[in-house]
C-alpha positions in Angstrom: -0.2 0.0 0.1 1.3 3.2 -1.1 0.4 6.9 -1.3 2.0 10.1 -2.5 0.2 13.4 -2.5 0.7 17.2 -0.8 1.3 17.6 2.7 -0.4 19.5 5.6 1.5 20.1 8.8 0.4 20.1 12.5 2.3 20.3 15.7 2.2 18.3 18.8 -1.0 17.3 20.8 -3.7 17.9 18.4 -6.8 16.8 20.0 -9.9 15.3 18.3 -11.6 18.1 19.9 -9.8 20.1 17.3 -10.5 17.6 14.6 -13.9 17.2 15.6 -15.4 20.3 17.4 -18.6 20.1 19.2 -20.4 22.2 17.2 -20.2 19.7 14.5 -21.9 17.2 16.4 -25.5 17.8 15.2 -24.6 18.4 11.5 -24.8 16.0 8.5 -21.0 14.6 8.0 -20.6 16.9 4.9 -21.2 20.0 7.0 -19.1 18.9 10.2 -16.1 18.1 8.0 -16.0 21.6 7.0 -15.2 22.5 10.7 -12.2 20.3 10.9 -9.4 22.5 12.5 -11.5 25.6 12.3 -10.4 26.8 15.8 -6.9 26.6 14.8 -6.8 27.1 11.2 -9.9 28.6 10.0 -11.1 27.9 6.2 -8.6 24.9 6.2 -11.3 22.6 4.9 -11.7 24.5 1.9 -8.3 24.2 0.8 -7.8 20.6 1.2 -7.7 18.2 -2.1 -8.5 14.7 -2.5 -5.4 12.6 -1.4 -3.7 15.3 0.9 -1.7 14.1 3.7 -1.5 15.3 7.4 1.6 15.2 8.9 1.6 15.8 12.6 3.9 16.1 15.6 3.5 13.9 18.8 0.2 12.7 20.6 -1.7 13.4 17.3 -5.3 12.4 18.0 -5.4 12.7 21.4 -8.3 12.9 23.8 -11.8 11.6 23.1 -13.0 8.9 21.0 -15.0 11.1 18.7 -14.9 10.1 14.9 -12.7 12.6 13.7 -11.4 10.2 11.3 -14.7 10.0 9.3 -14.7 13.8 8.9 -11.0 13.7 7.6 -12.1 10.7 4.9 -15.4 13.0 4.1 -12.5 15.9 3.4 -10.5 13.4 1.0 -7.5 12.9 3.4 -5.4 10.4 1.8 -3.2 9.2 4.7 -2.0 10.8 8.3 1.5 10.6 9.7 2.8 11.7 12.7 5.6 11.9 15.4 3.1 9.5 17.4 -0.4 9.0 17.6 -3.0 8.5 20.3 -3.8 4.7 20.3 -7.6 5.2 20.0 -6.9 7.6 17.3 -4.8 5.1 15.2 -7.3 2.6 15.5 -10.0 4.9 14.5 -7.8 5.6 11.4 -7.9 1.7 10.6 -11.4 1.5 11.5 -12.2 4.3 8.8 -9.6 3.1 6.2 -7.3 5.9 6.5 -3.9 4.6 6.2 -1.9 6.0 9.2 1.9 5.6 10.3 3.6 6.7 13.4 7.0 8.0 12.0 9.2 9.5 14.4 11.2 12.2 12.9 8.5 12.9 10.3 7.8 16.6 11.1 11.4 17.2 10.4 11.2 15.7 7.5 8.5 17.9 6.0 7.3 21.1 5.3 3.6 21.9 4.6 3.1 21.5 1.0 6.0 19.2 0.1 4.8 16.1 -1.7 5.8 12.9 -0.1 5.7 9.6 -0.7 4.8 6.7 1.7 5.1 3.0 1.6 3.0 1.8 4.2 4.1 -1.7 4.1 7.9 -0.8 4.5 7.5 2.3 6.3 9.6 4.1 3.8 8.7 7.8 3.5 10.3 10.0 0.8 9.8 13.8 0.5 9.8 14.1 -3.3 9.9 18.1 -2.9 13.2 18.1 -0.9 14.9 14.8 -2.1 14.8 13.3 1.6 14.1 10.1 3.1 13.0 8.6 6.3 12.4 4.9 7.6 9.4 4.1 10.1 7.9 1.0 11.4 5.6 -0.3 8.9 2.1 -1.1 9.7 1.5 -4.7 10.8 0.0 -6.6 7.6 -3.3 -7.3 9.4 -3.9 -3.6 9.7 -2.8 -3.1 6.1 -5.3 -5.7 5.1 -8.3 -4.2 7.1 -7.3 -0.6 5.3 -7.0 -2.3 2.0 -10.6 -3.6 2.7 -12.1 -0.3 3.3 -12.1 -0.4 7.2 -13.3 -2.6 9.8 -16.8 -2.9 8.8 -16.0 -3.9 5.3 -13.4 -6.4 6.3 -15.8 -7.8 8.6 -18.1 -8.2 5.7 -15.9 -9.4 3.5 -15.0 -12.3 5.6 -18.9 -13.2 6.4 -18.2 -12.0 10.2 -21.2 -9.6 10.0 -24.1 -9.5 7.3 -23.5 -6.9 4.2 -24.9 -3.5 4.3 -28.1 -3.2 2.5 -27.3 -2.1 -1.1 -27.4 2.0 -1.3 -26.5 2.4 2.4 -23.9 5.3 2.9 -20.8 4.8 4.9 -19.6 8.1 6.8 
């Protein structure tokens, strides 16, 4: 599993409150997604392009179990890299099929807007804009499989462990 795109950089301790503000709870997902990072980067959601990669610092996604990843997917975010993740946030990335990689040193490798290439199965990260590289621990094969199958629900359906969603049912 590989991905290449433009980056957006964020610092340490980015909470799920910044990703999924309480004011977004009662809104449909499409509207709620417009509020991602609105407290610290107003208008950011309007600048995101499909496939863009978020690069964060330490403890990215800390806080509650808000389904912030569903909003990132709705915006078209293609991957998330960080110095380290909250374990719950990382699990939600897998659940919603958002490739995510904990990569110590990644924030020093990337400036916002750089184009990077990530191989999640090997942990190789290449900054194509600057010609630099970094190796991180790869995602385990079991997690890669869940992401490739479209997330935890799709994976369970594919393995016959839960009934398939009715045709026309919408995902977050």
